[in-house]
C-alpha positions, -999 to 999 in steps of 0.1 A, spaced: 0 0 0 22 27 -13 19 56 -40 49 40 -58 26 11 -69 2 36 -87 12 38 -124 2 51 -157 -3 23 -184 -3 34 -221 -21 11 -245 -21 12 -284 -41 34 -304 -47 32 -342 -55 67 -357 -68 69 -392 -85 96 -413 -120 85 -402 -115 79 -364 -95 61 -338 -93 26 -323 -80 21 -288 -71 -14 -278 -68 -29 -243 -59 -66 -242 -56 -81 -207 -33 -93 -192 -8 -72 -213 -19 -38 -202 -43 -45 -174 -26 -68 -150 -57 -85 -136 -88 -104 -145 -117 -79 -152 -146 -86 -130 -165 -53 -133 -166 -21 -155 -185 11 -149 -185 47 -160 -188 78 -140 -198 114 -153 -199 145 -132 -202 183 -137 -171 206 -139 -154 207 -104 -175 179 -89 -155 156 -67 -163 119 -67 -148 87 -52 -134 97 -18 -128 61 -7 -103 33 -7 -106 -5 -13 -93 -32 8 -90 -57 -20 -101 -42 -53 -77 -28 -78 -89 -3 -104 -78 8 -137 -91 42 -146 -94 58 -181 -108 92 -190 -129 87 -221 -138 124 -225 -126 155 -209 -102 156 -181 -101 142 -145 -77 149 -117 -71 118 -95 -58 126 -60 -43 96 -42 -30 92 -7 -14 61 11 -21 78 45 14 93 45 19 110 12 -5 125 -14 0 127 -53 -22 141 -80 -25 124 -115 -42 139 -145 -61 117 -171 -71 131 -204 -57 109 -230 -80 81 -240 -50 56 -244 -36 61 -211 -51 45 -178 -40 49 -142 -37 17 -121 -47 20 -85 -39 -8 -62 -60 -16 -31 -53 4 0 -50 37 -17 -75 65 -8 -86 81 -40 -108 111 -51 -116 123 -86 -122 159 -96 -138 164 -130 -122 192 -147 -147 197 -175 -184 193 -180 -191 159 -198 -159 143 -186 -164 105 -185 -143 82 -164 -143 45 -172 -133 23 -142 -122 -14 -147 -120 -35 -115 -106 -69 -106 -134 -75 -80 -172 -75 -83 -190 -49 -62 -188 -57 -24 -199 -29 -1 -176 -44 27 -145 -37 5 -150 0 7 -135 24 33 -156 54 30 -146 75 61 -111 91 58 -107 88 96 -112 51 94 -88 49 63 -61 66 84 -65 39 111 -65 12 84 -34 27 65 -14 32 98 -18 -5 107 3 -12 74 29 15 80 35 3 116 36 -34 103 63 -23 76 85 -6 103 84 -36 125 96 -60 98 
């Protein structure tokens, strides 16, 4: 559970005079078996997400507009920007993330390695700090 495990993954795009074709072929680009895909839209400057997962990995792709992804591991925080359709952001479990939609009509695709399970979510930041500190203390003691 560290920000170093968050990474951009670029996948191929074939651009022609009449359009573009974006290709994602797991497991080459998405390093997990896909169990769920959903799409999120929001108004400009709306913030969504604001949670962490205990087990679920997510791969985020901005299909339209631009989305700022703010991530923390409970110790450090980093912002990532998604606006290219052929670049996704891999977020492992244990990372608190929120998404700020920078334009109206921005669309975020989220690809997950787990089916929806409400028990997998940590939705309260104070609870997340307790959860993440357990891992920080555990790492120091090893």
